[in-house]
Backbone bond lengths (Angstrom), bond angles and torsions (degrees), N, CA, C in turn:
res aa  C-N    CA-C-N  psi(-1)  N-CA   C-N-CA  omega(-1)  CA-C   N-CA-C  phi
1 M - - - 1.474 - - 1.505 109.57 -
2 N 1.314 120.14 137.68 1.470 121.69 -179.81 1.567 107.40 -78.56
3 L 1.343 113.04 126.95 1.542 122.03 -175.62 1.471 110.27 -103.77
4 D 1.341 115.41 9.50 1.512 116.13 -179.10 1.494 109.87 -57.83
5 L 1.376 122.00 -35.85 1.460 123.32 178.79 1.438 109.65 -111.64
6 A 1.329 114.74 65.11 1.334 125.45 -176.83 1.522 117.14 -135.24
7 A 1.275 124.65 139.82 1.479 126.29 169.41 1.449 105.54 -87.19
8 C 1.330 120.95 132.10 1.418 130.63 178.28 1.539 112.93 -120.14
9 L 1.285 113.53 148.12 1.477 118.12 179.59 1.547 110.78 -152.50
10 L 1.300 113.71 155.91 1.478 121.18 174.01 1.473 109.43 -115.28
11 T 1.345 118.31 135.37 1.399 123.49 177.36 1.547 117.28 -146.05
12 E 1.210 119.32 139.87 1.447 121.65 177.16 1.547 114.47 -95.19
13 T 1.362 114.96 -25.00 1.390 118.52 -173.39 1.503 118.11 -132.42
14 A 1.315 116.26 -11.88 1.515 122.03 -171.84 1.484 115.65 -109.80
15 A 1.356 117.44 22.75 1.494 122.10 -179.59 1.515 111.12 -57.63
16 P 1.368 120.54 -48.81 1.379 121.82 175.24 1.491 119.15 -51.52
17 F 1.395 115.78 -43.61 1.395 126.09 175.45 1.591 109.33 -56.56
18 F 1.298 112.10 -57.97 1.470 114.61 -177.51 1.430 116.05 -65.02
19 A 1.373 121.53 -33.51 1.383 126.86 169.47 1.517 110.37 -53.73
20 K 1.231 122.20 -46.04 1.456 123.60 172.82 1.493 114.33 -56.22
21 L 1.398 121.14 -15.58 1.464 123.72 -178.49 1.437 111.34 -105.89
22 G 1.321 115.38 7.21 1.478 121.20 174.08 1.539 111.54 99.18
23 F 1.204 118.70 8.20 1.571 118.35 177.40 1.590 108.14 -86.73
24 Y 1.199 121.38 147.78 1.498 127.13 -177.40 1.525 104.89 -133.46
25 P 1.369 114.17 143.88 1.508 117.17 175.20 1.501 116.16 -71.14
26 I 1.368 112.38 140.42 1.468 122.35 174.66 1.471 111.35 -125.29
27 A 1.309 112.31 156.23 1.457 118.24 172.52 1.483 111.68 -68.91
28 H 1.315 114.22 142.99 1.513 114.54 -179.43 1.544 113.04 -63.98
29 D 1.293 121.46 -19.63 1.460 117.22 173.99 1.449 118.13 -82.87
30 E 1.443 109.87 0.03 1.528 116.08 175.03 1.529 112.53 -97.32
31 A 1.308 113.64 -8.95 1.523 119.43 179.37 1.531 111.07 -65.88
32 P 1.381 109.76 146.04 1.543 111.99 170.36 1.570 111.55 -60.20
33 V 1.331 112.93 148.37 1.383 121.01 179.64 1.578 111.70 -52.08
34 A 1.283 110.50 -40.76 1.470 116.54 -176.45 1.504 110.43 -61.43
35 I 1.284 119.09 -31.79 1.523 123.87 178.76 1.474 110.29 -71.07
36 L 1.310 113.35 -43.36 1.503 118.87 -170.26 1.548 106.13 -75.38
37 A 1.295 123.21 -16.67 1.395 128.98 -176.87 1.508 112.04 -87.35
38 T 1.430 115.01 -9.83 1.429 118.07 -179.18 1.546 109.67 -70.15
39 R 1.300 117.82 156.66 1.547 124.78 174.58 1.526 108.03 -56.48
40 Q 1.312 117.78 -42.85 1.426 118.98 -174.98 1.518 110.38 -65.98
41 A 1.329 120.28 -46.49 1.439 122.05 178.70 1.527 112.70 -74.46
42 A 1.277 119.81 -30.55 1.508 122.37 -175.66 1.534 108.34 -80.66
43 S 1.373 119.48 -36.30 1.535 114.55 -170.16 1.492 112.29 -149.67
44 L 1.352 119.30 -30.66 1.604 117.61 -171.19 1.507 111.00 -76.72
45 C 1.315 120.18 -38.01 1.447 126.07 -179.10 1.486 109.44 -88.61
46 P 1.312 116.35 139.30 1.503 120.66 178.72 1.525 112.46 -66.66
47 A 1.261 120.41 157.84 1.517 122.76 178.58 1.520 107.54 -62.42
48 S 1.289 118.42 -23.72 1.451 120.26 -179.73 1.550 115.08 -73.71
49 A 1.371 115.29 -12.50 1.500 117.30 -179.10 1.566 111.56 -65.83
50 I 1.390 112.40 140.06 1.368 119.31 179.83 1.593 111.45 -81.00
51 L 1.229 112.55 123.56 1.584 117.70 175.25 1.620 103.26 -86.99
52 M 1.368 112.22 129.47 1.442 121.63 178.21 1.443 105.20 -128.72
53 A 1.480 116.20 150.72 1.411 126.39 174.29 1.517 111.31 -132.64
54 R 1.316 113.78 159.36 1.490 119.79 174.34 1.499 104.95 -145.00
55 R 1.283 123.23 125.38 1.324 125.01 174.52 1.542 110.69 -64.76
56 L 1.338 110.89 143.92 1.506 121.76 178.87 1.520 114.02 -98.52
57 P 1.225 120.60 146.13 1.541 115.76 173.37 1.440 115.30 -56.45
58 E 1.240 120.15 143.22 1.461 122.37 175.25 1.342 115.24 -76.89
């Protein structure tokens, strides 16, 4: 799935909450490069954090 028009987030504890809002978990290697380059994804969030995405309206 193309995630260019998606909102992405990292969470350790709130995945069920965000799933109710339409977010779904994705593998880290599926994330856009711009997301992986953020400080949060690169170093601040632990590797165990769940990466989630939600398509945005076009």
